Residue, then its C-alpha position, 0 to 999 in steps of 0.5 A: m174349189y167347187k170346180k175341183i170337187n165337181w171334177i173329182i166326182w166326175l172322175a170317180f164316176v168315170i172310174l166306177w164306170n170303167y171298173g163296173f163295166p169292163q166289157a164296155t167298148p171304147f165308144q161306150d166309155v167315151i159316150v158315158a164320159v161325155f154324158l157325165s161331162i154335160l151333166f156336170i155342166i148342167i147341174p151348176i146352171v140349174q142350181s144357180r137358177y134355183l138359187k136366184k128364184s129362191r132369193s127373189r121370193s124372199k120377203f126380205n128383198 
């Protein structure tokens, strides 16, 4: 379910980019889509690392 939500958010950002910057070249469109893809790959990794750190600091472990 989380992957679907991320994909929908990514798609919304790509659509907003395309309608917000209609004068952008196809190359710029691809660069932004790739950047957003990488960003949406990195976000869950950072979140999981943060959750692991916060769980390990719990006094109830």
